[in-house]
C-alpha positions as CSV (number, residue, x, y, z in Angstrom):
1,M,0.0,0.0,0.0
2,G,2.5,2.9,0.6
3,S,1.7,6.5,1.2
4,E,-1.4,7.8,-0.6
5,G,-0.7,11.5,0.0
6,P,-3.1,14.1,1.4
7,K,-6.9,13.6,1.0
8,P,-8.7,15.6,-1.6
9,V,-10.4,18.5,0.1
10,V,-13.9,19.9,-0.7
11,I,-14.5,23.3,0.9
12,H,-18.0,24.7,1.2
13,V,-18.2,28.4,1.9
14,T,-21.0,30.5,3.5
15,G,-21.4,34.3,4.0
16,F,-24.2,36.4,5.5
17,K,-26.6,39.0,4.2
18,K,-27.0,42.4,5.8
19,F,-27.9,42.9,9.4
20,Q,-28.6,45.8,11.8
21,G,-25.7,48.2,11.6
22,V,-24.1,46.6,8.5
23,A,-26.2,47.5,5.4
24,E,-23.7,45.9,3.0
25,N,-22.1,42.7,4.4
26,P,-18.7,42.1,2.8
27,T,-19.1,38.4,3.2
28,E,-22.1,38.4,0.9
29,T,-19.9,40.0,-1.8
30,I,-17.0,37.7,-1.2
31,V,-19.0,34.5,-1.3
32,S,-21.1,35.6,-4.3
33,N,-18.0,36.4,-6.3
34,L,-15.7,33.6,-5.0
35,R,-16.4,31.0,-7.7
36,D,-15.5,33.3,-10.6
37,F,-12.5,34.6,-8.7
38,V,-11.3,31.0,-8.1
39,Q,-11.8,30.1,-11.7
40,K,-9.5,33.0,-12.8
41,R,-6.8,32.4,-10.2
42,G,-7.0,28.6,-9.7
43,L,-6.6,26.3,-6.7
44,P,-3.9,23.8,-5.8
45,S,-4.4,20.2,-7.1
46,G,-6.8,18.2,-4.9
47,V,-8.7,21.3,-3.7
48,T,-12.3,21.8,-4.8
49,L,-14.6,24.7,-4.1
50,G,-17.9,23.2,-3.2
51,S,-21.1,25.3,-2.6
52,C,-21.1,29.0,-2.0
53,I,-24.1,30.0,0.0
54,I,-25.4,33.3,1.5
55,L,-27.2,32.7,4.8
56,E,-29.8,34.9,6.4
57,T,-28.3,36.8,9.3
58,A,-30.5,35.0,11.8
59,G,-30.4,32.3,14.5
60,D,-33.3,30.0,15.3
61,G,-35.5,31.1,12.4
62,A,-32.8,30.3,9.9
63,L,-31.6,27.1,11.5
64,A,-33.6,24.8,9.1
65,M,-31.9,26.4,6.1
66,L,-28.5,26.1,7.7
67,Y,-28.9,22.4,8.3
68,Q,-30.4,22.0,4.8
69,V,-27.2,23.6,3.4
70,M,-24.9,21.4,5.5
71,E,-26.8,18.2,4.6
72,S,-26.4,19.1,1.0
73,G,-22.7,18.8,1.5
74,I,-23.2,15.2,2.5
75,S,-25.4,14.3,-0.5
76,R,-22.8,15.8,-2.8
77,N,-20.1,13.8,-1.2
78,D,-20.0,10.1,-1.8
79,A,-19.8,8.5,1.7
80,S,-17.3,6.0,0.4
81,S,-15.0,8.6,-1.1
82,N,-11.8,9.7,0.5
83,E,-12.6,13.5,0.4
84,Q,-12.2,15.7,3.4
85,V,-15.2,18.0,3.7
86,V,-14.6,21.4,5.3
87,W,-17.2,24.1,6.0
88,L,-15.8,27.6,5.9
89,H,-18.1,30.3,7.4
90,L,-17.2,34.0,6.8
91,G,-18.7,36.7,9.0
92,V,-18.0,40.4,9.4
93,N,-16.6,42.2,12.5
94,G,-17.5,45.8,11.9
95,G,-14.9,47.0,14.5
96,A,-12.0,44.9,13.2
97,N,-9.1,46.0,11.1
98,K,-7.6,42.6,10.5
99,F,-8.8,39.0,9.7
100,A,-9.5,36.7,12.6
101,I,-9.5,32.8,12.5
102,E,-11.9,31.7,15.2
103,R,-10.8,28.7,17.3
104,Q,-14.1,28.0,19.0
105,A,-17.8,28.7,19.5
106,V,-19.6,28.9,22.8
107,N,-23.0,27.4,23.6
108,E,-24.6,30.8,24.3
109,A,-26.9,33.0,22.3
110,S,-27.0,36.6,23.7
111,F,-27.9,38.8,20.8
112,R,-27.0,42.5,21.2
113,C,-29.8,43.3,18.8
114,P,-32.6,41.4,17.1
115,D,-31.5,39.2,14.2
116,E,-33.0,39.8,10.8
117,L,-36.0,37.6,11.7
118,G,-36.6,39.5,14.9
119,W,-35.2,37.0,17.4
120,Q,-33.1,38.3,20.3
121,P,-32.2,35.6,22.9
122,Q,-30.3,36.4,26.1
123,Q,-28.0,33.9,27.8
124,L,-29.8,31.0,26.0
125,P,-28.0,27.7,25.4
126,I,-27.7,27.2,21.7
127,V,-28.1,23.4,22.0
128,L,-29.9,22.6,25.3
129,M,-28.7,19.0,25.4
130,D,-25.1,20.1,25.3
131,G,-25.4,21.6,28.8
132,G,-24.9,25.2,30.0
133,T,-23.7,28.3,28.3
134,S,-20.1,27.8,29.3
135,Q,-19.8,24.8,27.0
136,A,-17.5,25.4,24.0
137,R,-16.7,23.5,20.9
138,Q,-13.3,23.8,19.1
139,T,-12.4,23.5,15.5
140,S,-10.3,20.5,14.5
141,C,-8.5,22.7,11.9
142,S,-4.9,23.7,12.6
143,V,-5.6,27.4,13.4
144,E,-2.0,28.3,14.3
145,A,-0.6,26.7,11.1
146,M,-3.2,28.4,9.1
147,V,-2.4,31.8,10.5
148,K,1.3,31.2,9.9
149,F,0.6,30.3,6.2
150,L,-1.5,33.4,5.7
151,K,1.0,35.7,7.4
152,M,3.7,34.4,5.1
153,K,1.5,35.6,2.3
154,G,1.4,39.1,3.8
155,Y,-2.1,39.2,5.4
156,D,-2.8,40.9,8.7
157,V,-4.4,37.9,10.4
158,M,-4.8,36.7,14.0
159,T,-6.3,33.9,16.0
160,S,-9.3,34.5,18.2
161,D,-11.1,32.6,21.0
162,D,-14.2,34.7,21.0
163,A,-16.6,34.7,18.0
164,G,-19.1,36.8,20.0
165,R,-22.5,35.7,21.1
166,F,-24.5,36.8,18.0
167,V,-25.4,35.0,14.8
168,C,-21.7,34.2,13.9
169,N,-21.1,32.2,17.0
170,Y,-24.6,30.6,16.8
171,V,-23.9,29.3,13.3
172,Y,-20.4,28.2,14.1
173,Y,-21.5,26.3,17.2
174,H,-24.1,24.3,15.1
175,S,-21.6,23.8,12.3
176,L,-18.9,22.5,14.6
177,R,-21.4,20.1,16.2
178,F,-22.6,18.9,12.8
179,A,-19.1,18.5,11.5
180,E,-18.1,16.4,14.5
181,Q,-21.0,14.1,13.9
182,K,-20.4,13.7,10.2
183,G,-16.6,13.5,10.2
184,H,-16.3,16.9,8.5
185,K,-14.4,20.0,9.6
186,S,-15.7,23.5,10.3
187,L,-14.0,26.9,10.5
188,F,-15.2,30.4,11.1
189,V,-13.3,33.5,9.9
190,H,-14.2,37.1,10.7
191,V,-13.3,39.7,8.1
192,P,-13.3,43.5,8.4
193,L,-15.5,45.9,6.5
194,F,-14.3,46.9,3.0
195,S,-13.6,50.4,4.3
196,K,-10.9,48.8,6.5
197,I,-9.5,46.2,4.0
198,D,-10.5,46.7,0.4
199,E,-12.6,44.2,-1.6
200,E,-9.8,43.1,-3.9
201,T,-7.5,42.3,-1.0
202,Q,-10.3,40.4,0.8
203,M,-11.0,38.4,-2.4
204,Q,-7.3,37.5,-2.6
205,F,-7.4,36.6,1.1
206,A,-10.4,34.3,0.6
207,V,-8.6,32.3,-2.0
208,S,-5.5,32.1,0.1
209,L,-7.7,30.9,3.0
210,L,-8.9,28.0,0.8
211,E,-5.3,27.2,0.1
212,A,-4.4,27.4,3.8
213,I,-7.2,25.1,4.8
214,A,-6.1,22.6,2.2
215,A,-2.5,22.7,3.3
216,T,-3.2,22.5,7.1
217,C,-6.5,20.8,7.8
């Protein structure tokens, strides 16, 4: 048998629509344009861009759609294949001036404002059967190696242990839980507004991020 080399990687990417305080969400633009951008630039051998989906910026009311999206990643992926499936979620941090790779999500929904469907939970466990709001789930991706890879390409990027308690953390927690159950991997990355880092640079970063995931996950 001998070494078979790294697994082929399929990366599904999600972004978010607008929400209160962010009329134009950069992740909607990035994810909407990512496939065309990747076709022009190319990806390393063995790396495939899967679905590119824009999610409603909402928690409980959009949960069915989130699971429908993630389940579609299974149906597209032959259970007997050797592919590693990775879910990459992009969200915006309006106060940030650099990219942040999120290590974990916490089992707490405390929305600072209502989501786009009007839901505003406070100190609510995201998944009740997981226990209290102090429960956290960590990504199985190599966050430090990824940050090193991206810094070598010149990006201003950091690790983070706090994805907030709003929709980003809510989606990430569910995704990490789902990924663990299905043998997939999940990662959340916060990006700044385009006024802080321009659109072209963020598009380049998104493709470099796909390369970083493939090289380190």
